[in-house]
C-alpha positions in Angstrom: 4.7 -7.2 -1.2 8.0 -6.3 0.3 7.0 -2.6 0.6 3.8 -3.7 2.3 5.8 -5.5 5.0 8.2 -2.6 5.4 5.3 -0.2 6.0 3.9 -2.6 8.6 7.3 -2.7 10.3 7.5 1.1 10.3 4.0 1.3 11.9 4.9 -1.3 14.6 8.1 0.5 15.5 5.7 3.3 16.6 8.1 6.1 16.8 6.4 9.4 17.6 6.7 11.5 14.4 8.2 14.9 14.6 5.7 17.5 13.3 8.2 19.5 11.3 9.3 20.0 7.7 12.3 17.7 8.1 10.1 14.8 9.0 7.7 15.6 6.2 10.6 15.5 3.7 11.8 12.2 5.2 8.4 10.7 4.7 8.2 12.0 1.2 11.6 10.6 0.3 10.7 7.2 1.8 7.3 6.9 0.2 7.9 8.5 -3.3 9.3 5.2 -4.8 6.3 3.3 -3.4 3.9 5.8 -5.0 5.6 5.3 -8.4 5.6 1.5 -8.0 1.9 1.6 -7.0 1.1 3.6 -10.2 2.9 1.0 -12.3 1.2 -1.8 -10.5 -2.2 -0.3 -11.0 -1.6 0.1 -14.8 -0.3 -3.4 -15.2 -3.2 -4.9 -13.1 -5.8 -3.0 -15.1 -4.2 -4.2 -18.3 -4.4 -7.8 -17.1 -8.1 -7.2 -16.3 -8.8 -5.8 -19.7 -7.1 -8.8 -21.3 -9.3 -11.0 -19.1 -6.2 -12.7 -17.7 -7.3 -12.3 -14.0 -10.6 -12.4 -12.3 -10.1 -9.5 -10.0 -12.3 -6.4 -10.7 -10.9 -3.0 -11.5 -12.7 -1.6 -8.5 -10.6 -3.8 -6.3 -7.4 -2.5 -7.9 -8.4 1.1 -7.3 -9.5 0.4 -3.7 -6.2 -1.4 -3.0 -4.2 1.5 -4.4 -6.1 3.9 -2.2 -5.6 1.6 0.8 -1.9 1.4 0.2 -1.8 5.2 0.1 -3.5 5.2 3.5 -1.1 2.6 4.9 1.9 4.7 3.8 0.6 7.7 5.7 -0.6 5.7 8.7 2.8 3.9 8.9 4.7 7.2 9.5 2.0 9.2 11.2 0.5 6.6 13.6 -2.9 8.2 13.8 -5.1 5.1 13.5 -5.8 2.3 15.9 -3.9 -1.0 15.3 -7.0 -2.9 14.4 -8.0 -0.5 11.6 -4.4 -0.5 10.4 -4.3 -4.3 10.3 -7.7 -4.4 8.4 -6.3 -2.2 5.7 -3.0 -4.1 5.7 -4.8 -7.5 5.3 -7.0 -6.2 2.6 -4.0 -5.1 0.5 -2.2 -8.3 1.2 -5.2 -10.3 0.1 -5.4 -8.6 -3.3 -1.6 -8.7 -3.9 -1.7 -12.5 -3.1 -4.6 -13.0 -5.4 -2.8 -11.3 -8.2 0.3 -13.3 -7.6 -1.7 -16.5 -7.5 -3.6 -15.8 -10.7 -0.5 -14.6 -12.7 1.5 -17.7 -12.0 
């Protein structure tokens, strides 16, 4: 959840990204840990689904992972309208909150 909020803050800062290799490497460095964390999260969530410990569907997990990847790119390359960004953000946040609620 922390990473989700950090991505939102990056988007809201709205800095115009440089279109060079240095900026690409910066984005890669910043997002790589999130990609790894997202892979781990997906595996754990699917394991919980298979053990029938949560009521969220596997399709929702995959969609949330895809949406997080979109958020990562949209956060650094502000190429989407704020409304669309917030729709994706809220969708991810909802699933993360549901998982937290159901695993407590």
